[in-house]
C-alpha positions in Angstrom: -70.0 33.9 280.0 -68.1 31.7 277.6 -68.5 27.6 277.1 -66.1 25.8 275.6 -66.6 22.2 274.5 -64.4 19.5 272.6 -66.4 16.5 271.7 -65.7 13.4 271.4 -66.2 9.7 269.3 -65.4 6.5 271.7 -65.4 3.7 270.0 -67.5 1.2 271.8 -66.1 -0.8 274.4 -64.0 2.2 275.1 -65.9 4.2 276.9 -64.9 3.3 280.6 -61.5 3.3 279.6 -62.0 7.2 278.1 -63.2 8.0 281.8 -60.7 6.6 283.1 -58.3 8.9 281.5 -60.1 12.3 282.2 -61.1 10.9 286.1 -57.0 10.5 286.5 -55.8 13.8 284.7 -55.1 16.3 286.6 -56.3 19.6 284.5 -55.0 22.8 286.4 -58.4 24.7 285.6 -58.1 26.1 289.1 -54.9 28.0 288.8 -56.7 30.0 285.5 -58.6 32.9 286.2 -61.5 33.6 284.2 -61.9 29.6 284.6 -65.7 28.5 286.4 -66.6 24.4 286.1 -66.1 22.2 284.7 -68.6 18.8 283.0 -67.6 15.0 281.2 -70.6 14.3 279.7 -71.6 11.4 278.1 -73.9 11.3 275.2 -75.6 8.6 272.9 -74.1 5.8 271.7 -74.8 4.0 268.2 -73.9 1.2 266.1 -70.0 2.5 265.6 -69.5 4.9 268.9 -69.7 6.8 272.1 -70.1 10.2 272.3 -68.8 11.8 275.3 -68.0 15.7 275.4 -65.6 18.2 278.0 -67.7 21.6 278.7 -66.0 23.9 280.1 -67.2 27.4 281.5 -64.7 30.5 281.3 -66.3 34.3 282.6 -65.0 35.1 279.1 -64.2 34.3 275.4 -61.2 35.9 276.6 -60.3 33.8 279.9 -60.6 30.7 278.0 -58.2 31.7 275.2 -55.9 32.6 278.0 -56.1 29.2 279.9 -54.8 27.8 276.1 -51.9 29.8 276.1 -51.6 29.4 279.9 -48.8 27.4 281.4 -51.5 25.9 283.3 -52.8 24.1 279.7 -49.2 23.3 278.9 -48.7 21.4 282.2 -52.5 19.4 281.4 -51.8 18.9 278.4 -47.7 17.3 278.7 -48.6 14.3 279.5 -51.8 13.6 276.9 -51.2 9.9 275.2 -53.5 9.6 272.3 -54.2 6.6 272.9 -55.4 5.7 269.5 -57.7 2.6 270.2 -59.6 4.8 272.1 -60.1 8.0 269.7 -62.6 8.1 266.6 -60.9 10.7 265.6 -59.6 13.7 266.4 -61.8 16.1 268.9 -64.3 18.3 267.9 -64.2 22.2 269.1 -67.2 24.4 269.8 -67.2 28.3 271.5 -70.6 29.5 272.1 -70.9 32.7 273.6 -73.9 34.2 277.1 -76.1 36.2 274.6 -78.7 35.9 277.4 
């Protein structure tokens, strides 16, 4: 199993806008071999931002890498427009392989 996460720092007051971007986004993940599940997670809010993470579970790291090189990935990101007033910097990727 492989878990892929992107952490996002979202501007205060823009949390609902960020959630709506994900609610209305076509991911095409169901077209990709090895995809297991996806969740958008909301973390703590501090004086500067609210932390979110996109959390996807894959059969293996190879399956995740296959997604990043797939037509489905290109389709999912084709209409992505950076909303500069929402994001406080680029996302931070974290990948984890199951060891137990």
